[in-house]
A tleap script that builds the chain and sets N, CA, C and O, in Angstrom:
source leaprc.protein.ff14SB
mol = sequence {
  NMET ASN ASN LEU LEU SER ARG ILE THR GLN
  THR PRO GLY LEU CYS GLY GLY ARG PRO CYS
  ILE ARG GLY MET ARG ILE ARG VAL SER ASP
  ILE LEU GLU MET LEU SER GLU ASN VAL SER
  THR ILE GLU ILE LEU GLU ASP PHE PRO ASP
  LEU GLU PRO GLU ASP ILE GLN ALA CYS LEU
  LEU PHE ALA ALA LYS ARG THR GLU PHE PRO
  ARG LEU VAL CALA
}
set mol.1.N position { -2.768 233.417 -65.004 }
set mol.1.CA position { -2.627 232.848 -64.998 }
set mol.1.C position { -0.948 232.465 -64.382 }
set mol.1.O position { -0.791 231.503 -63.630 }
set mol.2.N position { 0.060 233.220 -64.750 }
set mol.2.CA position { 0.901 233.564 -63.434 }
set mol.2.C position { 0.558 233.569 -62.241 }
set mol.2.O position { 1.078 232.863 -61.377 }
set mol.3.N position { -0.386 234.395 -62.054 }
set mol.3.CA position { -1.507 234.749 -59.763 }
set mol.3.C position { -1.020 233.222 -60.420 }
set mol.3.O position { 0.123 232.829 -60.185 }
set mol.4.N position { -2.140 232.230 -61.418 }
set mol.4.CA position { -1.688 230.702 -60.582 }
set mol.4.C position { -0.076 230.256 -60.677 }
set mol.4.O position { -0.026 229.187 -61.285 }
set mol.5.N position { 1.051 230.642 -60.344 }
set mol.5.CA position { 1.660 229.846 -61.186 }
set mol.5.C position { 2.912 231.095 -59.444 }
set mol.5.O position { 3.919 231.104 -58.736 }
set mol.6.N position { 2.175 231.513 -59.664 }
set mol.6.CA position { 2.784 233.135 -58.497 }
set mol.6.C position { 2.475 231.520 -56.626 }
set mol.6.O position { 3.218 231.306 -55.668 }
set mol.7.N position { 0.970 230.809 -57.043 }
set mol.7.CA position { 0.790 229.839 -55.602 }
set mol.7.C position { 2.238 229.119 -55.511 }
set mol.7.O position { 2.697 229.081 -54.369 }
set mol.8.N position { 3.216 228.408 -56.772 }
set mol.8.CA position { 4.355 227.242 -56.417 }
set mol.8.C position { 5.783 227.982 -55.905 }
set mol.8.O position { 6.265 228.947 -56.497 }
set mol.9.N position { 6.327 227.415 -54.802 }
set mol.9.CA position { 6.911 228.613 -53.806 }
set mol.9.C position { 8.515 227.026 -53.945 }
set mol.9.O position { 8.653 225.845 -53.628 }
set mol.10.N position { 8.902 227.560 -54.267 }
set mol.10.CA position { 10.493 226.607 -54.221 }
set mol.10.C position { 11.624 227.816 -52.672 }
set mol.10.O position { 12.319 228.805 -52.438 }
set mol.11.N position { 11.196 227.047 -52.344 }
set mol.11.CA position { 12.994 227.878 -50.509 }
set mol.11.C position { 13.439 226.982 -50.442 }
set mol.11.O position { 13.090 225.828 -50.196 }
set mol.12.N position { 14.502 227.598 -50.724 }
set mol.12.CA position { 16.054 226.444 -49.915 }
set mol.12.C position { 15.337 225.627 -48.536 }
set mol.12.O position { 14.268 225.975 -48.035 }
set mol.13.N position { 16.303 224.307 -47.992 }
set mol.13.CA position { 15.692 223.929 -47.039 }
set mol.13.C position { 14.579 223.004 -46.861 }
set mol.13.O position { 14.482 221.893 -46.340 }
set mol.14.N position { 13.340 224.212 -47.761 }
set mol.14.CA position { 11.862 223.351 -47.173 }
set mol.14.C position { 11.259 222.149 -48.276 }
set mol.14.O position { 11.054 222.199 -49.488 }
set mol.15.N position { 11.129 221.353 -47.537 }
set mol.15.CA position { 10.807 220.025 -48.520 }
set mol.15.C position { 11.922 219.502 -49.315 }
set mol.15.O position { 11.611 218.509 -49.973 }
set mol.16.N position { 14.234 220.254 -49.544 }
set mol.16.CA position { 14.554 219.459 -50.390 }
set mol.16.C position { 14.730 219.902 -51.176 }
set mol.16.O position { 15.289 219.497 -52.195 }
set mol.17.N position { 13.995 221.552 -50.756 }
set mol.17.CA position { 13.742 222.824 -52.763 }
set mol.17.C position { 13.224 222.506 -53.358 }
set mol.17.O position { 12.930 223.381 -54.173 }
set mol.18.N position { 12.628 221.239 -53.638 }
set mol.18.CA position { 11.282 221.221 -54.015 }
set mol.18.C position { 9.821 222.158 -54.321 }
set mol.18.O position { 8.915 222.517 -53.569 }
set mol.19.N position { 10.047 222.340 -55.655 }
set mol.19.CA position { 8.027 223.272 -55.771 }
set mol.19.C position { 7.440 222.482 -55.107 }
set mol.19.O position { 7.529 221.275 -55.329 }
set mol.20.N position { 6.291 223.277 -53.592 }
set mol.20.CA position { 5.826 223.656 -53.232 }
set mol.20.C position { 4.592 224.807 -53.052 }
set mol.20.O position { 4.517 225.886 -53.639 }
set mol.21.N position { 3.491 224.149 -51.897 }
set mol.21.CA position { 2.267 225.292 -52.647 }
set mol.21.C position { 2.499 226.304 -51.391 }
set mol.21.O position { 2.242 226.040 -50.217 }
set mol.22.N position { 2.923 227.256 -51.785 }
set mol.22.CA position { 2.445 228.451 -51.240 }
set mol.22.C position { 3.158 228.489 -49.982 }
set mol.22.O position { 2.807 229.133 -48.994 }
set mol.23.N position { 4.411 227.593 -50.105 }
set mol.23.CA position { 5.169 227.406 -47.986 }
set mol.23.C position { 4.776 226.514 -47.803 }
set mol.23.O position { 4.224 226.781 -46.735 }
set mol.24.N position { 4.664 225.992 -47.894 }
set mol.24.CA position { 3.692 225.076 -47.034 }
set mol.24.C position { 4.399 223.743 -47.483 }
set mol.24.O position { 5.033 223.372 -48.471 }
set mol.25.N position { 4.022 223.247 -46.387 }
set mol.25.CA position { 5.384 221.431 -46.955 }
set mol.25.C position { 4.160 220.605 -47.677 }
set mol.25.O position { 3.677 219.849 -46.834 }
set mol.26.N position { 3.510 220.487 -48.903 }
set mol.26.CA position { 3.416 220.108 -49.757 }
set mol.26.C position { 3.403 220.965 -51.084 }
set mol.26.O position { 3.185 222.021 -51.677 }
set mol.27.N position { 3.903 219.361 -51.061 }
set mol.27.CA position { 4.746 219.209 -52.317 }
set mol.27.C position { 3.735 219.358 -53.557 }
set mol.27.O position { 2.521 219.180 -53.453 }
set mol.28.N position { 4.448 219.735 -54.834 }
set mol.28.CA position { 3.726 219.737 -56.173 }
set mol.28.C position { 3.416 218.664 -56.700 }
set mol.28.O position { 2.364 218.425 -57.292 }
set mol.29.N position { 4.631 217.690 -56.455 }
set mol.29.CA position { 4.456 216.520 -57.265 }
set mol.29.C position { 3.925 215.333 -56.210 }
set mol.29.O position { 3.833 214.215 -56.717 }
set mol.30.N position { 3.643 215.431 -55.094 }
set mol.30.CA position { 2.654 214.708 -54.282 }
set mol.30.C position { 0.946 215.251 -54.218 }
set mol.30.O position { 0.008 214.717 -53.625 }
set mol.31.N position { 0.963 216.844 -55.289 }
set mol.31.CA position { -0.715 216.440 -55.200 }
set mol.31.C position { -0.752 215.706 -57.452 }
set mol.31.O position { -1.703 215.180 -58.032 }
set mol.32.N position { 0.611 216.019 -57.999 }
set mol.32.CA position { -0.086 215.204 -59.258 }
set mol.32.C position { -0.247 213.328 -58.886 }
set mol.32.O position { -1.236 212.595 -58.866 }
set mol.33.N position { 0.877 213.127 -58.690 }
set mol.33.CA position { 0.962 212.573 -58.187 }
set mol.33.C position { -0.374 211.157 -57.461 }
set mol.33.O position { -0.261 209.953 -57.688 }
set mol.34.N position { -1.719 211.927 -56.455 }
set mol.34.CA position { -2.449 211.873 -56.134 }
set mol.34.C position { -2.753 211.843 -57.125 }
set mol.34.O position { -2.643 210.727 -57.634 }
set mol.35.N position { -3.350 213.044 -58.105 }
set mol.35.CA position { -4.696 213.386 -59.372 }
set mol.35.C position { -3.752 212.185 -60.670 }
set mol.35.O position { -4.178 212.518 -61.775 }
set mol.36.N position { -3.160 211.521 -60.765 }
set mol.36.CA position { -2.361 210.283 -61.449 }
set mol.36.C position { -3.177 209.011 -61.205 }
set mol.36.O position { -3.672 208.322 -62.097 }
set mol.37.N position { -3.267 208.758 -59.730 }
set mol.37.CA position { -3.722 207.167 -58.983 }
set mol.37.C position { -5.440 207.517 -58.994 }
set mol.37.O position { -6.089 206.522 -58.672 }
set mol.38.N position { -6.162 208.560 -59.257 }
set mol.38.CA position { -6.983 209.253 -59.225 }
set mol.38.C position { -8.424 209.464 -58.309 }
set mol.38.O position { -9.570 209.100 -58.044 }
set mol.39.N position { -6.618 210.931 -57.948 }
set mol.39.CA position { -7.303 210.542 -56.084 }
set mol.39.C position { -8.745 212.364 -57.195 }
set mol.39.O position { -8.518 213.197 -58.073 }
set mol.40.N position { -10.029 211.985 -56.301 }
set mol.40.CA position { -10.120 213.180 -56.505 }
set mol.40.C position { -9.737 214.763 -55.830 }
set mol.40.O position { -8.918 214.798 -54.911 }
set mol.41.N position { -10.256 215.828 -56.243 }
set mol.41.CA position { -10.138 217.761 -56.832 }
set mol.41.C position { -11.017 217.388 -55.122 }
set mol.41.O position { -10.524 218.091 -54.240 }
set mol.42.N position { -11.398 217.076 -54.949 }
set mol.42.CA position { -12.594 216.966 -53.001 }
set mol.42.C position { -11.670 216.657 -52.716 }
set mol.42.O position { -10.729 217.421 -52.501 }
set mol.43.N position { -11.619 214.707 -52.567 }
set mol.43.CA position { -11.071 213.777 -51.587 }
set mol.43.C position { -9.328 214.625 -51.505 }
set mol.43.O position { -8.533 213.943 -50.859 }
set mol.44.N position { -8.726 215.975 -52.078 }
set mol.44.CA position { -7.835 216.037 -52.040 }
set mol.44.C position { -7.744 217.353 -51.035 }
set mol.44.O position { -6.744 217.493 -50.332 }
set mol.45.N position { -8.961 218.427 -50.992 }
set mol.45.CA position { -9.886 219.217 -50.677 }
set mol.45.C position { -9.449 218.843 -49.528 }
set mol.45.O position { -8.599 219.497 -48.924 }
set mol.46.N position { -10.082 217.498 -48.967 }
set mol.46.CA position { -10.357 216.992 -48.206 }
set mol.46.C position { -9.512 216.516 -46.846 }
set mol.46.O position { -9.635 216.597 -45.623 }
set mol.47.N position { -8.645 216.009 -47.753 }
set mol.47.CA position { -7.295 215.608 -46.460 }
set mol.47.C position { -6.901 216.150 -46.736 }
set mol.47.O position { -6.109 215.558 -47.470 }
set mol.48.N position { -6.603 217.647 -46.832 }
set mol.48.CA position { -5.519 219.137 -47.028 }
set mol.48.C position { -6.035 219.810 -46.519 }
set mol.48.O position { -5.610 220.720 -47.231 }
set mol.49.N position { -6.996 220.587 -45.477 }
set mol.49.CA position { -7.983 221.730 -45.389 }
set mol.49.C position { -6.929 223.258 -45.713 }
set mol.49.O position { -7.532 224.185 -46.254 }
set mol.50.N position { -6.016 223.392 -45.514 }
set mol.50.CA position { -4.932 224.240 -46.178 }
set mol.50.C position { -5.435 225.200 -47.462 }
set mol.50.O position { -5.905 226.300 -47.750 }
set mol.51.N position { -4.971 223.927 -48.003 }
set mol.51.CA position { -5.349 224.184 -50.081 }
set mol.51.C position { -6.924 224.430 -50.241 }
set mol.51.O position { -7.861 224.079 -49.524 }
set mol.52.N position { -6.876 225.278 -51.632 }
set mol.52.CA position { -7.688 225.657 -52.282 }
set mol.52.C position { -7.856 225.196 -53.617 }
set mol.52.O position { -6.940 224.684 -54.261 }
set mol.53.N position { -9.123 225.386 -54.085 }
set mol.53.CA position { -8.772 225.077 -54.994 }
set mol.53.C position { -7.840 225.233 -56.598 }
set mol.53.O position { -7.564 224.458 -57.514 }
set mol.54.N position { -7.557 226.789 -56.270 }
set mol.54.CA position { -6.943 226.928 -56.936 }
set mol.54.C position { -5.704 226.403 -57.399 }
set mol.54.O position { -5.322 226.275 -58.563 }
set mol.55.N position { -5.115 226.110 -56.312 }
set mol.55.CA position { -3.552 225.531 -55.844 }
set mol.55.C position { -3.117 224.406 -56.812 }
set mol.55.O position { -2.045 224.315 -57.408 }
set mol.56.N position { -4.370 223.421 -56.845 }
set mol.56.CA position { -4.462 222.337 -57.501 }
set mol.56.C position { -4.359 222.130 -59.031 }
set mol.56.O position { -3.992 221.193 -59.741 }
set mol.57.N position { -4.980 223.780 -59.327 }
set mol.57.CA position { -4.675 224.573 -60.566 }
set mol.57.C position { -3.305 224.752 -60.932 }
set mol.57.O position { -2.654 224.390 -61.912 }
set mol.58.N position { -3.082 225.279 -60.093 }
set mol.58.CA position { -1.701 226.213 -60.493 }
set mol.58.C position { -0.753 224.616 -60.031 }
set mol.58.O position { 0.128 224.472 -60.877 }
set mol.59.N position { -0.718 223.634 -59.135 }
set mol.59.CA position { 0.002 222.630 -60.092 }
set mol.59.C position { -0.088 221.721 -61.367 }
set mol.59.O position { 0.858 221.045 -61.773 }
set mol.60.N position { -1.327 221.775 -61.958 }
set mol.60.CA position { -1.240 221.324 -63.531 }
set mol.60.C position { -0.813 222.678 -63.882 }
set mol.60.O position { 0.240 222.285 -64.383 }
set mol.61.N position { -0.782 223.349 -63.964 }
set mol.61.CA position { -1.027 224.358 -64.661 }
set mol.61.C position { 1.155 224.158 -64.468 }
set mol.61.O position { 1.871 223.580 -65.286 }
set mol.62.N position { 1.529 224.702 -63.440 }
set mol.62.CA position { 2.809 223.755 -63.115 }
set mol.62.C position { 3.691 223.336 -64.068 }
set mol.62.O position { 4.699 223.530 -64.747 }
set mol.63.N position { 2.207 222.247 -63.556 }
set mol.63.CA position { 3.367 220.675 -65.012 }
set mol.63.C position { 3.490 221.056 -66.103 }
set mol.63.O position { 4.610 221.208 -66.590 }
set mol.64.N position { 2.405 221.304 -66.756 }
set mol.64.CA position { 1.913 221.932 -68.466 }
set mol.64.C position { 3.506 222.364 -68.162 }
set mol.64.O position { 4.342 221.465 -68.252 }
set mol.65.N position { 3.842 223.392 -67.890 }
set mol.65.CA position { 5.017 224.765 -68.339 }
set mol.65.C position { 5.793 224.263 -68.489 }
set mol.65.O position { 6.593 224.521 -69.389 }
set mol.66.N position { 5.975 222.750 -67.182 }
set mol.66.CA position { 7.658 222.231 -67.413 }
set mol.66.C position { 7.699 221.287 -68.831 }
set mol.66.O position { 8.766 220.937 -69.335 }
set mol.67.N position { 6.743 221.031 -69.233 }
set mol.67.CA position { 6.921 220.019 -70.669 }
set mol.67.C position { 6.779 220.653 -71.471 }
set mol.67.O position { 6.335 220.035 -72.439 }
set mol.68.N position { 6.957 221.910 -71.685 }
set mol.68.CA position { 6.755 222.784 -72.407 }
set mol.68.C position { 7.922 222.461 -73.506 }
set mol.68.O position { 8.832 222.161 -72.732 }
set mol.69.N position { 8.331 222.364 -74.475 }
set mol.69.CA position { 9.434 222.301 -75.772 }
set mol.69.C position { 9.221 222.841 -76.574 }
set mol.69.O position { 8.235 222.593 -77.268 }
set mol.70.N position { 10.234 224.022 -76.880 }
set mol.70.CA position { 10.995 225.055 -78.070 }
set mol.70.C position { 10.366 223.925 -79.399 }
set mol.70.O position { 11.019 222.898 -79.578 }
set mol.71.N position { 9.214 224.147 -80.209 }
set mol.71.CA position { 9.021 223.652 -81.593 }
set mol.71.C position { 10.707 223.296 -82.769 }
set mol.71.O position { 11.576 224.004 -83.278 }
set mol.72.N position { 10.500 222.329 -82.737 }
set mol.72.CA position { 11.485 222.241 -84.059 }
set mol.72.C position { 11.145 222.890 -85.679 }
set mol.72.O position { 10.139 222.189 -85.564 }
set mol.73.N position { 11.073 223.255 -86.449 }
set mol.73.CA position { 10.770 224.152 -87.524 }
set mol.73.C position { 11.548 223.317 -88.997 }
set mol.73.O position { 12.762 223.168 -88.858 }
set mol.74.N position { 10.745 222.596 -90.825 }
set mol.74.CA position { 12.136 222.140 -90.877 }
set mol.74.C position { 11.753 223.418 -91.997 }
set mol.74.O position { 12.622 223.862 -92.747 }
savepdb mol mol.pdb
quit
């Protein structure tokens, strides 16, 4: 799992410091947006030949980790 997350980078000055994939100018948010618009993984990989299937998995895991909130127990 951590290996996947290592594919997500944040570099000041690159894409405004937003999370990108492996230091490229491909933002995590762009990939997530495409997935939400029902663009298939295969289409994304065809449109971005530098991407690997694991990069898309890393985007999904990154987003899932961002939505983790502590549970409140009564």
